[in-house]
Each structure stands twice: as structure tokens, then as C-alpha cells.
KETOR-33713 format. One record per atom (N, C-alpha, C, O): residue number from 1; residue in one letter; atom name; x, y, z. Coordinates in nm, 3 decimals, m for minus. Example, Ala and Ser with C-alpha at 12.3 -4.5 7.8 and 13.67 -1.06 7.14 Angstrom:
2
<pos: 1 code: A site: N c1: 1.319 c2: m0.569 c3: 0.780> .
<pos: 1 code: A site: CA c1: 1.230 c2: m0.450 c3: 0.780> .
<pos: 1 code: A site: C c1: 1.320 c2: m0.330 c3: 0.780> .
<pos: 1 code: A site: O c1: 1.424 c2: m0.332 c3: 0.846> .
<pos: 2 code: S site: N c1: 1.285 c2: m0.225 c3: 0.708> .
<pos: 2 code: S site: CA c1: 1.367 c2: m0.106 c3: 0.714> .
<pos: 2 code: S site: C c1: 1.290 c2: 0.003 c3: 0.787> .
<pos: 2 code: S site: O c1: 1.341 c2: 0.114 c3: 0.804> .
# end
This chain:
90
<pos: 1 code: X site: N c1: 0.498 c2: m0.946 c3: m0.461> .
<pos: 1 code: X site: CA c1: 0.622 c2: m0.965 c3: m0.315> .
<pos: 1 code: X site: C c1: 0.601 c2: m0.884 c3: m0.218> .
<pos: 1 code: X site: O c1: 0.508 c2: m0.806 c3: m0.235> .
<pos: 2 code: X site: N c1: 0.652 c2: m0.878 c3: m0.132> .
<pos: 2 code: X site: CA c1: 0.664 c2: m0.844 c3: m0.019> .
<pos: 2 code: X site: C c1: 0.792 c2: m0.825 c3: 0.073> .
<pos: 2 code: X site: O c1: 0.865 c2: m0.916 c3: 0.033> .
<pos: 3 code: X site: N c1: 0.851 c2: m0.768 c3: 0.157> .
<pos: 3 code: X site: CA c1: 0.959 c2: m0.732 c3: 0.235> .
<pos: 3 code: X site: C c1: 0.887 c2: m0.771 c3: 0.387> .
<pos: 3 code: X site: O c1: 0.804 c2: m0.698 c3: 0.441> .
<pos: 4 code: X site: N c1: 0.930 c2: m0.883 c3: 0.437> .
<pos: 4 code: X site: CA c1: 0.883 c2: m0.942 c3: 0.540> .
<pos: 4 code: X site: C c1: 0.992 c2: m0.926 c3: 0.650> .
<pos: 4 code: X site: O c1: 1.078 c2: m1.013 c3: 0.635> .
<pos: 5 code: X site: N c1: 1.018 c2: m0.836 c3: 0.767> .
<pos: 5 code: X site: CA c1: 1.070 c2: m0.814 c3: 0.889> .
<pos: 5 code: X site: C c1: 1.053 c2: m0.917 c3: 0.934> .
<pos: 5 code: X site: O c1: 0.931 c2: m0.937 c3: 0.941> .
<pos: 6 code: X site: N c1: 1.147 c2: m1.053 c3: 0.996> .
<pos: 6 code: X site: CA c1: 1.168 c2: m1.086 c3: 1.115> .
<pos: 6 code: X site: C c1: 1.200 c2: m1.045 c3: 1.263> .
<pos: 6 code: X site: O c1: 1.157 c2: m1.130 c3: 1.342> .
<pos: 7 code: X site: N c1: 1.248 c2: m0.965 c3: 1.308> .
<pos: 7 code: X site: CA c1: 1.275 c2: m0.905 c3: 1.407> .
<pos: 7 code: X site: C c1: 1.265 c2: m0.764 c3: 1.373> .
<pos: 7 code: X site: O c1: 1.371 c2: m0.704 c3: 1.394> .
<pos: 8 code: X site: N c1: 1.155 c2: m0.683 c3: 1.318> .
<pos: 8 code: X site: CA c1: 1.153 c2: m0.535 c3: 1.286> .
<pos: 8 code: X site: C c1: 1.233 c2: m0.442 c3: 1.415> .
<pos: 8 code: X site: O c1: 1.257 c2: m0.477 c3: 1.530> .
<pos: 9 code: X site: N c1: 1.255 c2: m0.337 c3: 1.359> .
<pos: 9 code: X site: CA c1: 1.287 c2: m0.232 c3: 1.482> .
<pos: 9 code: X site: C c1: 1.220 c2: m0.099 c3: 1.403> .
<pos: 9 code: X site: O c1: 1.212 c2: m0.095 c3: 1.280> .
<pos: 10 code: X site: N c1: 1.178 c2: m0.006 c3: 1.482> .
<pos: 10 code: X site: CA c1: 1.175 c2: 0.096 c3: 1.423> .
<pos: 10 code: X site: C c1: 1.206 c2: 0.222 c3: 1.448> .
<pos: 10 code: X site: O c1: 1.155 c2: 0.252 c3: 1.556> .
<pos: 11 code: X site: N c1: 1.263 c2: 0.308 c3: 1.403> .
<pos: 11 code: X site: CA c1: 1.290 c2: 0.406 c3: 1.424> .
<pos: 11 code: X site: C c1: 1.214 c2: 0.526 c3: 1.393> .
<pos: 11 code: X site: O c1: 1.160 c2: 0.508 c3: 1.284> .
<pos: 12 code: X site: N c1: 1.178 c2: 0.673 c3: 1.452> .
<pos: 12 code: X site: CA c1: 1.126 c2: 0.780 c3: 1.385> .
<pos: 12 code: X site: C c1: 1.169 c2: 0.899 c3: 1.466> .
<pos: 12 code: X site: O c1: 1.190 c2: 0.918 c3: 1.586> .
<pos: 13 code: X site: N c1: 1.177 c2: 1.000 c3: 1.321> .
<pos: 13 code: X site: CA c1: 1.246 c2: 1.134 c3: 1.383> .
<pos: 13 code: X site: C c1: 1.097 c2: 1.200 c3: 1.287> .
<pos: 13 code: X site: O c1: 1.074 c2: 1.214 c3: 1.167> .
<pos: 14 code: X site: N c1: 1.016 c2: 1.230 c3: 1.418> .
<pos: 14 code: X site: CA c1: 0.885 c2: 1.309 c3: 1.373> .
<pos: 14 code: X site: C c1: 0.905 c2: 1.447 c3: 1.319> .
<pos: 14 code: X site: O c1: 0.824 c2: 1.498 c3: 1.242> .
<pos: 15 code: X site: N c1: 1.018 c2: 1.510 c3: 1.361> .
<pos: 15 code: X site: CA c1: 1.008 c2: 1.648 c3: 1.359> .
<pos: 15 code: X site: C c1: 1.100 c2: 1.651 c3: 1.122> .
<pos: 15 code: X site: O c1: 1.114 c2: 1.724 c3: 1.024> .
<pos: 16 code: X site: N c1: 1.121 c2: 1.539 c3: 1.163> .
<pos: 16 code: X site: CA c1: 1.164 c2: 1.515 c3: 0.981> .
<pos: 16 code: X site: C c1: 1.059 c2: 1.456 c3: 0.878> .
<pos: 16 code: X site: O c1: 1.071 c2: 1.432 c3: 0.758> .
<pos: 17 code: X site: N c1: 0.931 c2: 1.437 c3: 0.979> .
<pos: 17 code: X site: CA c1: 0.870 c2: 1.340 c3: 0.866> .
<pos: 17 code: X site: C c1: 0.943 c2: 1.239 c3: 0.820> .
<pos: 17 code: X site: O c1: 0.951 c2: 1.224 c3: 0.698> .
<pos: 18 code: X site: N c1: 1.012 c2: 1.150 c3: 0.913> .
<pos: 18 code: X site: CA c1: 1.090 c2: 1.035 c3: 0.904> .
<pos: 18 code: X site: C c1: 1.074 c2: 0.902 c3: 0.973> .
<pos: 18 code: X site: O c1: 1.040 c2: 0.894 c3: 1.091> .
<pos: 19 code: X site: N c1: 1.100 c2: 0.789 c3: 0.889> .
<pos: 19 code: X site: CA c1: 1.022 c2: 0.674 c3: 0.956> .
<pos: 19 code: X site: C c1: 1.137 c2: 0.555 c3: 0.891> .
<pos: 19 code: X site: O c1: 1.165 c2: 0.574 c3: 0.772> .
<pos: 20 code: X site: N c1: 1.200 c2: 0.443 c3: 0.956> .
<pos: 20 code: X site: CA c1: 1.276 c2: 0.371 c3: 0.905> .
<pos: 20 code: X site: C c1: 1.217 c2: 0.248 c3: 1.003> .
<pos: 20 code: X site: O c1: 1.188 c2: 0.251 c3: 1.123> .
<pos: 21 code: X site: N c1: 1.210 c2: 0.126 c3: 0.893> .
<pos: 21 code: X site: CA c1: 1.203 c2: 0.026 c3: 0.961> .
<pos: 21 code: X site: C c1: 1.318 c2: m0.081 c3: 0.927> .
<pos: 21 code: X site: O c1: 1.315 c2: m0.113 c3: 0.808> .
<pos: 22 code: X site: N c1: 1.432 c2: m0.152 c3: 1.012> .
<pos: 22 code: X site: CA c1: 1.508 c2: m0.163 c3: 1.006> .
<pos: 22 code: X site: C c1: 1.528 c2: m0.326 c3: 1.032> .
<pos: 22 code: X site: O c1: 1.458 c2: m0.332 c3: 1.134> .
<pos: 23 code: X site: N c1: 1.566 c2: m0.439 c3: 1.016> .
<pos: 23 code: X site: CA c1: 1.614 c2: m0.551 c3: 1.103> .
<pos: 23 code: X site: C c1: 1.652 c2: m0.657 c3: 0.979> .
<pos: 23 code: X site: O c1: 1.673 c2: m0.622 c3: 0.863> .
<pos: 24 code: X site: N c1: 1.656 c2: m0.807 c3: 1.033> .
<pos: 24 code: X site: CA c1: 1.668 c2: m0.913 c3: 0.939> .
<pos: 24 code: X site: C c1: 1.538 c2: m0.894 c3: 0.852> .
<pos: 24 code: X site: O c1: 1.443 c2: m0.860 c3: 0.922> .
<pos: 25 code: X site: N c1: 1.508 c2: m0.907 c3: 0.710> .
<pos: 25 code: X site: CA c1: 1.434 c2: m0.906 c3: 0.609> .
<pos: 25 code: X site: C c1: 1.467 c2: m1.026 c3: 0.514> .
<pos: 25 code: X site: O c1: 1.576 c2: m1.074 c3: 0.482> .
<pos: 26 code: X site: N c1: 1.338 c2: m1.057 c3: 0.482> .
<pos: 26 code: X site: CA c1: 1.321 c2: m1.174 c3: 0.347> .
<pos: 26 code: X site: C c1: 1.227 c2: m1.126 c3: 0.230> .
<pos: 26 code: X site: O c1: 1.119 c2: m1.083 c3: 0.272> .
<pos: 27 code: X site: N c1: 1.241 c2: m1.125 c3: 0.099> .
<pos: 27 code: X site: CA c1: 1.117 c2: m1.102 c3: 0.006> .
<pos: 27 code: X site: C c1: 1.064 c2: m1.211 c3: 0.004> .
<pos: 27 code: X site: O c1: 1.131 c2: m1.310 c3: m0.023> .
<pos: 28 code: X site: N c1: 0.923 c2: m1.220 c3: 0.031> .
<pos: 28 code: X site: CA c1: 0.860 c2: m1.351 c3: 0.033> .
<pos: 28 code: X site: C c1: 0.745 c2: m1.293 c3: m0.106> .
<pos: 28 code: X site: O c1: 0.746 c2: m1.194 c3: m0.178> .
<pos: 29 code: X site: N c1: 0.649 c2: m1.419 c3: m0.093> .
<pos: 29 code: X site: CA c1: 0.520 c2: m1.395 c3: m0.194> .
<pos: 29 code: X site: C c1: 0.403 c2: m1.384 c3: m0.073> .
<pos: 29 code: X site: O c1: 0.399 c2: m1.467 c3: 0.017> .
<pos: 30 code: X site: N c1: 0.308 c2: m1.272 c3: m0.083> .
<pos: 30 code: X site: CA c1: 0.241 c2: m1.251 c3: 0.044> .
<pos: 30 code: X site: C c1: 0.129 c2: m1.362 c3: 0.050> .
<pos: 30 code: X site: O c1: 0.036 c2: m1.363 c3: 0.131> .
<pos: 31 code: X site: N c1: 0.161 c2: m1.492 c3: m0.089> .
<pos: 31 code: X site: CA c1: 0.034 c2: m1.624 c3: m0.001> .
<pos: 31 code: X site: C c1: 0.124 c2: m1.705 c3: 0.055> .
<pos: 31 code: X site: O c1: 0.075 c2: m1.817 c3: 0.069> .
<pos: 32 code: X site: N c1: 0.259 c2: m1.699 c3: 0.102> .
<pos: 32 code: X site: CA c1: 0.344 c2: m1.744 c3: 0.159> .
<pos: 32 code: X site: C c1: 0.276 c2: m1.724 c3: 0.362> .
<pos: 32 code: X site: O c1: 0.256 c2: m1.802 c3: 0.456> .
<pos: 33 code: X site: N c1: 0.264 c2: m1.581 c3: 0.338> .
<pos: 33 code: X site: CA c1: 0.285 c2: m1.513 c3: 0.481> .
<pos: 33 code: X site: C c1: 0.069 c2: m1.531 c3: 0.515> .
<pos: 33 code: X site: O c1: 0.024 c2: m1.584 c3: 0.616> .
<pos: 34 code: X site: N c1: m0.022 c2: m1.471 c3: 0.398> .
<pos: 34 code: X site: CA c1: m0.157 c2: m1.526 c3: 0.437> .
<pos: 34 code: X site: C c1: m0.200 c2: m1.616 c3: 0.574> .
<pos: 34 code: X site: O c1: m0.289 c2: m1.585 c3: 0.652> .
<pos: 35 code: X site: N c1: m0.123 c2: m1.723 c3: 0.582> .
<pos: 35 code: X site: CA c1: m0.175 c2: m1.812 c3: 0.729> .
<pos: 35 code: X site: C c1: m0.145 c2: m1.740 c3: 0.812> .
<pos: 35 code: X site: O c1: m0.228 c2: m1.741 c3: 0.903> .
<pos: 36 code: X site: N c1: m0.050 c2: m1.662 c3: 0.832> .
<pos: 36 code: X site: CA c1: m0.041 c2: m1.646 c3: 0.972> .
<pos: 36 code: X site: C c1: m0.033 c2: m1.473 c3: 1.006> .
<pos: 36 code: X site: O c1: 0.020 c2: m1.416 c3: 1.101> .
<pos: 37 code: X site: N c1: m0.126 c2: m1.403 c3: 0.862> .
<pos: 37 code: X site: CA c1: m0.182 c2: m1.267 c3: 0.926> .
<pos: 37 code: X site: C c1: m0.290 c2: m1.313 c3: 0.942> .
<pos: 37 code: X site: O c1: m0.329 c2: m1.321 c3: 1.058> .
<pos: 38 code: X site: N c1: m0.392 c2: m1.369 c3: 0.816> .
<pos: 38 code: X site: CA c1: m0.503 c2: m1.444 c3: 0.898> .
<pos: 38 code: X site: C c1: m0.560 c2: m1.470 c3: 1.005> .
<pos: 38 code: X site: O c1: m0.681 c2: m1.456 c3: 1.023> .
<pos: 39 code: X site: N c1: m0.450 c2: m1.528 c3: 1.116> .
<pos: 39 code: X site: CA c1: m0.482 c2: m1.565 c3: 1.237> .
<pos: 39 code: X site: C c1: m0.488 c2: m1.431 c3: 1.305> .
<pos: 39 code: X site: O c1: m0.568 c2: m1.417 c3: 1.398> .
<pos: 40 code: X site: N c1: m0.403 c2: m1.323 c3: 1.266> .
<pos: 40 code: X site: CA c1: m0.381 c2: m1.206 c3: 1.350> .
<pos: 40 code: X site: C c1: m0.507 c2: m1.080 c3: 1.350> .
<pos: 40 code: X site: O c1: m0.515 c2: m0.990 c3: 1.434> .
<pos: 41 code: X site: N c1: m0.617 c2: m1.105 c3: 1.210> .
<pos: 41 code: X site: CA c1: m0.676 c2: m1.033 c3: 1.194> .
<pos: 41 code: X site: C c1: m0.827 c2: m1.064 c3: 1.246> .
<pos: 41 code: X site: O c1: m0.876 c2: m1.175 c3: 1.268> .
<pos: 42 code: X site: N c1: m0.869 c2: m0.975 c3: 1.256> .
<pos: 42 code: X site: CA c1: m1.028 c2: m0.952 c3: 1.349> .
<pos: 42 code: X site: C c1: m1.128 c2: m0.987 c3: 1.239> .
<pos: 42 code: X site: O c1: m1.080 c2: m0.997 c3: 1.126> .
<pos: 43 code: X site: N c1: m1.258 c2: m1.006 c3: 1.254> .
<pos: 43 code: X site: CA c1: m1.391 c2: m1.037 c3: 1.174> .
<pos: 43 code: X site: C c1: m1.397 c2: m0.905 c3: 1.065> .
<pos: 43 code: X site: O c1: m1.444 c2: m0.904 c3: 0.951> .
<pos: 44 code: X site: N c1: m1.348 c2: m0.820 c3: 1.125> .
<pos: 44 code: X site: CA c1: m1.392 c2: m0.683 c3: 1.048> .
<pos: 44 code: X site: C c1: m1.305 c2: m0.667 c3: 0.909> .
<pos: 44 code: X site: O c1: m1.345 c2: m0.618 c3: 0.803> .
<pos: 45 code: X site: N c1: m1.145 c2: m0.735 c3: 0.946> .
<pos: 45 code: X site: CA c1: m1.067 c2: m0.702 c3: 0.905> .
<pos: 45 code: X site: C c1: m1.061 c2: m0.804 c3: 0.733> .
<pos: 45 code: X site: O c1: m1.021 c2: m0.775 c3: 0.620> .
<pos: 46 code: X site: N c1: m1.136 c2: m0.948 c3: 0.804> .
<pos: 46 code: X site: CA c1: m1.116 c2: m1.026 c3: 0.677> .
<pos: 46 code: X site: C c1: m1.253 c2: m0.962 c3: 0.592> .
<pos: 46 code: X site: O c1: m1.250 c2: m0.963 c3: 0.469> .
<pos: 47 code: X site: N c1: m1.379 c2: m0.903 c3: 0.669> .
<pos: 47 code: X site: CA c1: m1.470 c2: m0.838 c3: 0.572> .
<pos: 47 code: X site: C c1: m1.374 c2: m0.773 c3: 0.439> .
<pos: 47 code: X site: O c1: m1.379 c2: m0.790 c3: 0.317> .
<pos: 48 code: X site: N c1: m1.299 c2: m0.704 c3: 0.517> .
<pos: 48 code: X site: CA c1: m1.266 c2: m0.601 c3: 0.433> .
<pos: 48 code: X site: C c1: m1.137 c2: m0.615 c3: 0.317> .
<pos: 48 code: X site: O c1: m1.098 c2: m0.547 c3: 0.222> .
<pos: 49 code: X site: N c1: m1.086 c2: m0.771 c3: 0.396> .
<pos: 49 code: X site: CA c1: m0.995 c2: m0.820 c3: 0.274> .
<pos: 49 code: X site: C c1: m1.067 c2: m0.898 c3: 0.156> .
<pos: 49 code: X site: O c1: m1.016 c2: m0.905 c3: 0.044> .
<pos: 50 code: X site: N c1: m1.179 c2: m0.950 c3: 0.187> .
<pos: 50 code: X site: CA c1: m1.275 c2: m1.000 c3: 0.090> .
<pos: 50 code: X site: C c1: m1.301 c2: m0.909 c3: 0.020> .
<pos: 50 code: X site: O c1: m1.262 c2: m0.915 c3: m0.096> .
<pos: 51 code: X site: N c1: m1.371 c2: m0.800 c3: 0.061> .
<pos: 51 code: X site: CA c1: m1.425 c2: m0.731 c3: m0.073> .
<pos: 51 code: X site: C c1: m1.282 c2: m0.665 c3: m0.154> .
<pos: 51 code: X site: O c1: m1.294 c2: m0.660 c3: m0.276> .
<pos: 52 code: X site: N c1: m1.195 c2: m0.632 c3: m0.115> .
<pos: 52 code: X site: CA c1: m1.080 c2: m0.645 c3: m0.167> .
<pos: 52 code: X site: C c1: m1.010 c2: m0.788 c3: m0.292> .
<pos: 52 code: X site: O c1: m0.947 c2: m0.774 c3: m0.397> .
<pos: 53 code: X site: N c1: m1.036 c2: m0.861 c3: m0.253> .
<pos: 53 code: X site: CA c1: m1.001 c2: m0.975 c3: m0.338> .
<pos: 53 code: X site: C c1: m1.097 c2: m0.970 c3: m0.431> .
<pos: 53 code: X site: O c1: m1.055 c2: m0.986 c3: m0.546> .
<pos: 54 code: X site: N c1: m1.314 c2: m0.940 c3: m0.410> .
<pos: 54 code: X site: CA c1: m1.361 c2: m0.912 c3: m0.537> .
<pos: 54 code: X site: C c1: m1.307 c2: m0.831 c3: m0.603> .
<pos: 54 code: X site: O c1: m1.234 c2: m0.868 c3: m0.695> .
<pos: 55 code: X site: N c1: m1.321 c2: m0.739 c3: m0.584> .
<pos: 55 code: X site: CA c1: m1.231 c2: m0.597 c3: m0.631> .
<pos: 55 code: X site: C c1: m1.133 c2: m0.623 c3: m0.719> .
<pos: 55 code: X site: O c1: m1.166 c2: m0.589 c3: m0.832> .
<pos: 56 code: X site: N c1: m1.017 c2: m0.674 c3: m0.710> .
<pos: 56 code: X site: CA c1: m0.893 c2: m0.766 c3: m0.741> .
<pos: 56 code: X site: C c1: m0.930 c2: m0.846 c3: m0.888> .
<pos: 56 code: X site: O c1: m0.888 c2: m0.833 c3: m1.003> .
<pos: 57 code: X site: N c1: m1.035 c2: m0.939 c3: m0.821> .
<pos: 57 code: X site: CA c1: m1.082 c2: m1.059 c3: m0.963> .
<pos: 57 code: X site: C c1: m1.117 c2: m1.032 c3: m1.052> .
<pos: 57 code: X site: O c1: m1.083 c2: m1.064 c3: m1.166> .
<pos: 58 code: X site: N c1: m1.243 c2: m0.923 c3: m0.991> .
<pos: 58 code: X site: CA c1: m1.334 c2: m0.859 c3: m1.103> .
<pos: 58 code: X site: C c1: m1.232 c2: m0.734 c3: m1.205> .
<pos: 58 code: X site: O c1: m1.244 c2: m0.697 c3: m1.322> .
<pos: 59 code: X site: N c1: m1.141 c2: m0.700 c3: m1.106> .
<pos: 59 code: X site: CA c1: m1.060 c2: m0.600 c3: m1.254> .
<pos: 59 code: X site: C c1: m0.974 c2: m0.726 c3: m1.332> .
<pos: 59 code: X site: O c1: m0.963 c2: m0.714 c3: m1.454> .
<pos: 60 code: X site: N c1: m0.926 c2: m0.822 c3: m1.281> .
<pos: 60 code: X site: CA c1: m0.863 c2: m0.916 c3: m1.341> .
<pos: 60 code: X site: C c1: m0.921 c2: m0.958 c3: m1.485> .
<pos: 60 code: X site: O c1: m0.858 c2: m0.967 c3: m1.590> .
<pos: 61 code: X site: N c1: m1.048 c2: m0.980 c3: m1.462> .
<pos: 61 code: X site: CA c1: m1.141 c2: m1.038 c3: m1.583> .
<pos: 61 code: X site: C c1: m1.205 c2: m0.971 c3: m1.647> .
<pos: 61 code: X site: O c1: m1.266 c2: m1.024 c3: m1.740> .
<pos: 62 code: X site: N c1: m1.218 c2: m0.830 c3: m1.625> .
<pos: 62 code: X site: CA c1: m1.287 c2: m0.752 c3: m1.705> .
<pos: 62 code: X site: C c1: m1.143 c2: m0.661 c3: m1.785> .
<pos: 62 code: X site: O c1: m1.170 c2: m0.579 c3: m1.873> .
<pos: 63 code: X site: N c1: m1.046 c2: m0.676 c3: m1.758> .
<pos: 63 code: X site: CA c1: m0.954 c2: m0.580 c3: m1.834> .
<pos: 63 code: X site: C c1: m0.790 c2: m0.688 c3: m1.853> .
<pos: 63 code: X site: O c1: m0.701 c2: m0.687 c3: m1.938> .
<pos: 64 code: X site: N c1: m0.803 c2: m0.735 c3: m1.781> .
<pos: 64 code: X site: CA c1: m0.669 c2: m0.847 c3: m1.798> .
<pos: 64 code: X site: C c1: m0.561 c2: m0.808 c3: m1.725> .
<pos: 64 code: X site: O c1: m0.447 c2: m0.854 c3: m1.730> .
<pos: 65 code: X site: N c1: m0.617 c2: m0.685 c3: m1.628> .
<pos: 65 code: X site: CA c1: m0.492 c2: m0.643 c3: m1.553> .
<pos: 65 code: X site: C c1: m0.552 c2: m0.600 c3: m1.417> .
<pos: 65 code: X site: O c1: m0.667 c2: m0.555 c3: m1.417> .
<pos: 66 code: X site: N c1: m0.491 c2: m0.610 c3: m1.313> .
<pos: 66 code: X site: CA c1: m0.593 c2: m0.559 c3: m1.167> .
<pos: 66 code: X site: C c1: m0.628 c2: m0.406 c3: m1.166> .
<pos: 66 code: X site: O c1: m0.568 c2: m0.317 c3: m1.227> .
<pos: 67 code: X site: N c1: m0.719 c2: m0.394 c3: m1.099> .
<pos: 67 code: X site: CA c1: m0.778 c2: m0.332 c3: m1.032> .
<pos: 67 code: X site: C c1: m0.664 c2: m0.178 c3: m0.990> .
<pos: 67 code: X site: O c1: m0.579 c2: m0.208 c3: m0.907> .
<pos: 68 code: X site: N c1: m0.659 c2: m0.063 c3: m1.025> .
<pos: 68 code: X site: CA c1: m0.550 c2: m0.004 c3: m1.002> .
<pos: 68 code: X site: C c1: m0.654 c2: 0.082 c3: m0.831> .
<pos: 68 code: X site: O c1: m0.604 c2: 0.183 c3: m0.782> .
<pos: 69 code: X site: N c1: m0.725 c2: 0.051 c3: m0.797> .
<pos: 69 code: X site: CA c1: m0.804 c2: 0.113 c3: m0.656> .
<pos: 69 code: X site: C c1: m0.869 c2: 0.268 c3: m0.731> .
<pos: 69 code: X site: O c1: m0.982 c2: 0.309 c3: m0.703> .
<pos: 70 code: X site: N c1: m0.817 c2: 0.307 c3: m0.785> .
<pos: 70 code: X site: CA c1: m0.912 c2: 0.413 c3: m0.811> .
<pos: 70 code: X site: C c1: m0.937 c2: 0.450 c3: m0.968> .
<pos: 70 code: X site: O c1: m0.906 c2: 0.373 c3: m1.060> .
<pos: 71 code: X site: N c1: m0.982 c2: 0.549 c3: m0.983> .
<pos: 71 code: X site: CA c1: m1.019 c2: 0.585 c3: m1.118> .
<pos: 71 code: X site: C c1: m0.907 c2: 0.667 c3: m1.241> .
<pos: 71 code: X site: O c1: m0.925 c2: 0.719 c3: m1.351> .
<pos: 72 code: X site: N c1: m0.773 c2: 0.641 c3: m1.141> .
<pos: 72 code: X site: CA c1: m0.657 c2: 0.701 c3: m1.218> .
<pos: 72 code: X site: C c1: m0.677 c2: 0.861 c3: m1.203> .
<pos: 72 code: X site: O c1: m0.593 c2: 0.916 c3: m1.273> .
<pos: 73 code: X site: N c1: m0.755 c2: 0.949 c3: m1.138> .
<pos: 73 code: X site: CA c1: m0.725 c2: 1.088 c3: m1.160> .
<pos: 73 code: X site: C c1: m0.647 c2: 1.111 c3: m1.018> .
<pos: 73 code: X site: O c1: m0.665 c2: 1.082 c3: m0.900> .
<pos: 74 code: X site: N c1: m0.575 c2: 1.162 c3: m1.079> .
<pos: 74 code: X site: CA c1: m0.439 c2: 1.242 c3: m0.939> .
<pos: 74 code: X site: C c1: m0.494 c2: 1.428 c3: m0.918> .
<pos: 74 code: X site: O c1: m0.441 c2: 1.531 c3: m0.960> .
<pos: 75 code: X site: N c1: m0.616 c2: 1.409 c3: m0.839> .
<pos: 75 code: X site: CA c1: m0.696 c2: 1.564 c3: m0.801> .
<pos: 75 code: X site: C c1: m0.596 c2: 1.622 c3: m0.692> .
<pos: 75 code: X site: O c1: m0.605 c2: 1.734 c3: m0.642> .
<pos: 76 code: X site: N c1: m0.486 c2: 1.511 c3: m0.659> .
<pos: 76 code: X site: CA c1: m0.426 c2: 1.610 c3: m0.514> .
<pos: 76 code: X site: C c1: m0.301 c2: 1.677 c3: m0.538> .
<pos: 76 code: X site: O c1: m0.252 c2: 1.768 c3: m0.472> .
<pos: 77 code: X site: N c1: m0.222 c2: 1.582 c3: m0.709> .
<pos: 77 code: X site: CA c1: m0.099 c2: 1.614 c3: m0.724> .
<pos: 77 code: X site: C c1: m0.067 c2: 1.733 c3: m0.841> .
<pos: 77 code: X site: O c1: m0.058 c2: 1.693 c3: m0.957> .
<pos: 78 code: X site: N c1: m0.054 c2: 1.840 c3: m0.821> .
<pos: 78 code: X site: CA c1: m0.100 c2: 1.950 c3: m0.898> .
<pos: 78 code: X site: C c1: 0.024 c2: 1.916 c3: m1.063> .
<pos: 78 code: X site: O c1: 0.125 c2: 1.846 c3: m1.058> .
<pos: 79 code: X site: N c1: m0.015 c2: 1.969 c3: m1.157> .
<pos: 79 code: X site: CA c1: 0.035 c2: 1.951 c3: m1.291> .
<pos: 79 code: X site: C c1: 0.207 c2: 2.003 c3: m1.272> .
<pos: 79 code: X site: O c1: 0.217 c2: 2.110 c3: m1.211> .
<pos: 80 code: X site: N c1: 0.301 c2: 1.957 c3: m1.304> .
<pos: 80 code: X site: CA c1: 0.412 c2: 2.061 c3: m1.332> .
<pos: 80 code: X site: C c1: 0.442 c2: 2.168 c3: m1.450> .
<pos: 80 code: X site: O c1: 0.458 c2: 2.160 c3: m1.572> .
<pos: 81 code: X site: N c1: 0.440 c2: 2.284 c3: m1.343> .
<pos: 81 code: X site: CA c1: 0.461 c2: 2.403 c3: m1.444> .
<pos: 81 code: X site: C c1: 0.578 c2: 2.470 c3: m1.457> .
<pos: 81 code: X site: O c1: 0.658 c2: 2.412 c3: m1.383> .
<pos: 82 code: X site: N c1: 0.632 c2: 2.559 c3: m1.510> .
<pos: 82 code: X site: CA c1: 0.775 c2: 2.610 c3: m1.513> .
<pos: 82 code: X site: C c1: 0.739 c2: 2.668 c3: m1.376> .
<pos: 82 code: X site: O c1: 0.803 c2: 2.622 c3: m1.281> .
<pos: 83 code: X site: N c1: 0.656 c2: 2.755 c3: m1.352> .
<pos: 83 code: X site: CA c1: 0.724 c2: 2.859 c3: m1.224> .
<pos: 83 code: X site: C c1: 0.623 c2: 2.770 c3: m1.128> .
<pos: 83 code: X site: O c1: 0.503 c2: 2.796 c3: m1.129> .
<pos: 84 code: X site: N c1: 0.690 c2: 2.637 c3: m1.023> .
<pos: 84 code: X site: CA c1: 0.572 c2: 2.581 c3: m0.952> .
<pos: 84 code: X site: C c1: 0.559 c2: 2.666 c3: m0.820> .
<pos: 84 code: X site: O c1: 0.473 c2: 2.635 c3: m0.738> .
<pos: 85 code: X site: N c1: 0.659 c2: 2.796 c3: m0.796> .
<pos: 85 code: X site: CA c1: 0.611 c2: 2.846 c3: m0.669> .
<pos: 85 code: X site: C c1: 0.459 c2: 2.903 c3: m0.676> .
<pos: 85 code: X site: O c1: 0.372 c2: 2.863 c3: m0.599> .
<pos: 86 code: X site: N c1: 0.432 c2: 3.016 c3: m0.794> .
<pos: 86 code: X site: CA c1: 0.318 c2: 3.040 c3: m0.812> .
<pos: 86 code: X site: C c1: 0.200 c2: 2.930 c3: m0.825> .
<pos: 86 code: X site: O c1: 0.088 c2: 2.946 c3: m0.777> .
<pos: 87 code: X site: N c1: 0.244 c2: 2.809 c3: m0.899> .
<pos: 87 code: X site: CA c1: 0.105 c2: 2.703 c3: m0.897> .
<pos: 87 code: X site: C c1: 0.085 c2: 2.681 c3: m0.720> .
<pos: 87 code: X site: O c1: m0.022 c2: 2.686 c3: m0.658> .
<pos: 88 code: X site: N c1: 0.249 c2: 2.650 c3: m0.654> .
<pos: 88 code: X site: CA c1: 0.176 c2: 2.615 c3: m0.548> .
<pos: 88 code: X site: C c1: 0.068 c2: 2.739 c3: m0.449> .
<pos: 88 code: X site: O c1: m0.016 c2: 2.703 c3: m0.367> .
<pos: 89 code: X site: N c1: 0.094 c2: 2.861 c3: m0.477> .
<pos: 89 code: X site: CA c1: 0.032 c2: 2.980 c3: m0.407> .
<pos: 89 code: X site: C c1: m0.116 c2: 2.930 c3: m0.444> .
<pos: 89 code: X site: O c1: m0.193 c2: 2.936 c3: m0.348> .
<pos: 90 code: X site: N c1: m0.172 c2: 2.881 c3: m0.563> .
<pos: 90 code: X site: CA c1: m0.334 c2: 2.849 c3: m0.586> .
<pos: 90 code: X site: C c1: m0.421 c2: 2.809 c3: m0.454> .
<pos: 90 code: X site: O c1: m0.541 c2: 2.785 c3: m0.464> .
# end
């Protein structure tokens, strides 16, 4: 399910790295929105979407669950340690 904004309004505070999308919204299934999304996509985007769908379906058939989009290795997130300031200095 996705949150679909019918008339979105965007606000940003770049200094605080904060972005807000507001307005009337509905929760919908992606299948409901896909026909209107496809009309807005270019040929490169359609090829990318096909590739994602192939990965998704092969992940579902192989493991019974959707593919996670990665190998599960979170190298960019450090492990939580007692003194996180010394870990951050590394």
C-alpha cells in the first residue's frame, strides 16, 4: 500500500534537512495507481520497472518472500557500542 496525495503541497527546511509533503491523502494499493503512473514514465523508466519486477518475482519464487533489494549487509550503519562518540571518530 502507498499513500497517494491528490493535491500535494511540499515544504522544506533545507538547513534542518526536513521535508514535508501534506494535503488530502488516501491509502491505496499500488495496482490501483499503476495505470496512471505508466502513462507518465519514459521508455528508460519502463525498462527499469520491468527489471525490478523480474527481481521481485524471482525472489518470491526462490525464497517464498520478496527480494530485499540488497544482501542484508548494512556496512554504512555502525554497530551500537557503549561509547558511540569514539566509534564515530573512526
